[in-house]
C-alpha positions as CSV (number, residue, x, y, z in Angstrom):
1,L,167.6,174.1,58.9
2,I,167.4,172.8,55.4
3,S,168.0,169.0,56.0
4,D,165.5,166.5,57.4
5,S,168.1,165.6,60.0
6,S,168.4,169.1,61.3
7,I,164.7,169.5,61.5
8,K,164.4,166.2,63.4
9,R,167.0,167.5,65.9
10,L,165.1,170.7,66.4
11,L,161.7,168.9,66.9
12,E,163.3,166.5,69.4
13,S,164.6,169.3,71.5
14,S,162.8,172.0,73.5
15,E,165.8,173.5,75.1
16,G,165.6,177.3,75.3
17,A,162.1,177.4,73.6
18,Y,159.2,179.3,74.9
19,G,155.6,178.0,74.4
20,K,156.6,174.3,74.9
21,E,153.5,173.6,77.0
22,H,151.2,174.5,74.1
23,R,149.5,171.4,72.6
24,L,150.8,172.3,69.1
25,F,154.4,173.0,70.2
26,R,155.2,169.5,68.8
27,W,152.7,167.4,66.9
28,R,152.3,164.3,64.8
29,R,149.7,163.6,62.1
30,I,149.1,160.4,60.2
31,Y,147.8,160.4,56.6
32,T,146.8,157.4,54.6
33,S,147.0,157.5,50.7
34,G,143.1,157.7,50.7
35,Q,143.0,160.7,53.1
36,L,145.7,162.5,51.1
37,K,143.8,161.7,47.8
38,N,140.6,163.1,49.4
39,D,142.2,166.2,50.7
40,L,143.9,166.8,47.3
41,Q,140.7,166.3,45.4
42,A,138.4,168.4,47.7
43,N,137.3,171.3,45.6
44,N,139.7,170.5,42.8
45,P,138.1,168.0,40.3
46,T,141.1,168.3,37.9
47,I,143.1,166.1,40.2
48,K,142.1,162.5,39.4
49,I,144.3,159.9,41.2
50,K,143.5,156.5,42.8
51,S,146.2,156.4,45.3
52,L,149.6,157.9,46.1
53,Q,153.0,156.1,46.0
54,S,155.3,158.7,47.6
55,V,155.2,162.0,49.6
56,S,158.4,164.0,49.9
57,V,159.8,167.4,50.8
58,L,161.2,169.0,47.7
59,Q,162.4,172.4,49.2
60,R,162.7,174.0,52.6
61,G,163.3,177.6,53.5
62,V,166.1,178.9,55.8
63,S,163.7,178.4,58.8
64,G,163.3,174.8,57.9
65,R,159.7,175.2,56.9
66,V,158.5,173.3,53.8
67,L,158.3,175.4,50.7
68,S,157.4,172.6,48.3
69,L,155.9,169.2,48.9
70,E,155.7,166.5,46.2
71,L,153.0,163.8,46.0
72,I,153.3,161.2,43.3
73,P,150.3,159.0,42.4
74,E,150.7,155.3,42.2
75,D,150.6,155.3,38.4
76,A,153.0,158.4,38.4
77,S,150.7,160.0,35.8
78,Q,150.3,163.3,37.5
79,K,153.0,164.6,39.8
80,I,151.5,167.0,42.4
81,V,153.5,169.7,43.9
82,L,152.1,171.9,46.7
83,H,153.8,175.2,47.5
84,L,153.9,177.5,50.5
85,D,150.4,178.1,52.0
86,N,148.8,175.6,49.6
87,I,150.4,172.9,51.7
88,R,148.2,173.7,54.7
89,K,145.3,174.7,52.7
90,K,145.1,171.3,51.0
91,L,146.3,169.2,53.9
92,R,144.2,170.8,56.6
93,K,145.3,168.4,59.4
94,L,148.9,169.9,59.4
95,P,149.2,172.8,61.9
96,S,152.3,174.3,60.2
97,T,154.8,173.6,57.5
98,L,157.6,172.9,59.9
99,F,157.7,169.1,59.5
100,V,159.4,165.9,58.3
101,V,157.6,163.2,56.5
102,N,158.3,159.5,57.4
103,E,156.7,156.6,55.4
104,L,155.4,154.2,58.1
105,K,154.3,151.5,55.6
106,E,153.1,151.4,52.0
107,G,150.4,154.0,51.7
108,V,150.8,155.6,55.2
109,W,152.9,158.6,56.0
110,E,153.7,160.3,59.3
111,F,154.1,164.1,59.5
112,V,156.1,165.1,62.6
113,G,156.2,168.8,63.1
114,G,156.2,171.8,65.4
115,G,154.3,174.9,65.9
116,F,151.3,176.4,64.2
117,G,150.7,179.2,61.7
118,H,153.1,180.7,59.2
119,G,156.2,180.8,61.3
120,A,156.8,184.6,60.8
121,G,156.9,187.0,63.7
122,M,155.9,186.5,67.3
123,S,155.0,183.0,68.6
124,Q,151.6,183.3,70.3
125,A,152.3,180.4,72.6
126,G,155.8,181.8,73.5
127,A,154.3,185.2,74.2
128,I,151.7,183.7,76.5
129,E,154.3,181.7,78.4
130,L,156.5,184.8,78.9
131,A,153.5,186.7,80.0
132,Y,152.8,184.0,82.7
133,K,156.4,184.3,83.8
134,G,155.9,188.0,84.5
135,W,157.4,189.5,81.4
136,S,155.9,193.0,80.4
137,V,154.4,193.6,76.9
138,E,157.5,195.7,76.1
139,Q,159.9,192.8,77.1
140,I,158.0,190.3,75.1
141,L,157.9,192.5,72.0
142,N,161.6,193.3,72.4
143,H,162.3,189.6,72.6
144,Y,160.5,188.8,69.3
145,Y,161.3,192.2,67.5
146,P,164.7,193.3,68.7
147,G,165.3,197.0,68.0
148,A,161.6,197.9,67.6
149,K,160.4,200.8,69.5
150,Y,157.3,200.3,71.7
151,G,154.9,203.1,72.3
152,S,152.0,205.1,71.1
153,L,151.6,206.0,67.5
154,H,151.0,209.7,66.9
155,Y,149.6,211.0,63.6
């Protein structure tokens, strides 16, 4: 899941997925250049830009999540690269880093993504759906953590 095309295919499909009824299973956010500028400059006076000319994914992890996001100002004076958790810390409207970026028109970008949170471990939405389907706690944990032993911890 390292190419935009493979991420798009994943986001277009819900086959075999648990938690697809959750409101953040698939999502879409629109950012204008001004909104991105404001989010980037919030609590960071060292970033001085007027507007942005491009937003692009630089690097993805094996799960498809964005590891580095590049934002280039209109005058190209100060390239801004957000890494890992800083992506969601700065761009607060994004529920997760599993997304693709599409330029809709000059100065307007669409982020199309899926899920919420960090993407490691158990899906909360998936676990809730499995519980509604009657799965036990042990079955749910075995699904997300195969080979783990469920039980009481004794000191």
